[in-house]
C-alpha positions, 0 to 999 in steps of 0.5 A: 264414117268420116264427114268431110267438107262441112259448110263447104269451107265457108266462114260461120256467120255470126249470130245476131243475139238482138234478132234472136231475142226479138224473134223469141219475144214475137213468138212469146207474144203470139203465144200469149195472144193465142192463150188470151183468145182461148181464155176469152172464148171459154168465158160465156158472153153476157147478153144485153138488151137495150130498148129504143126511146120509142119502145120505152115510151110505148111500154109506158103507155101500155102500163098506163093503159092497163092501170087506167080505170074502166067505166064498165057501165059505159062499156056494157051500154055501148056493147048492147047498142052495137049488138042491137044495131042502135049504135050510129057512127057520125063520120065527120066526128070520127074523121075529126077525132082521127085527124086530131089523134094523128096530129098529136102522135105525128105532130101537127103540120 
């Protein structure tokens, strides 16, 4: 079998070795990036938690509250007074204490 008219008689274009090398390098770079991505995906990620300053302060307050001494005698006396109906709330004193507490928490205006 004879093959005739190869390349239609056109001159053979020269190979640009620089361009071929650049294409090979680009291909190798993309293969390396794919390999690195696959390796990174196989490594388990470490979870981390960070608390805001408010959360840290709340945590400290809770610790202090749990460590604070309790006057159990006073607690029992108040419980009995509430159960028997003898405990009376002074609304003006309560309102002043609430306002004072809010001023300490949110800053007095």
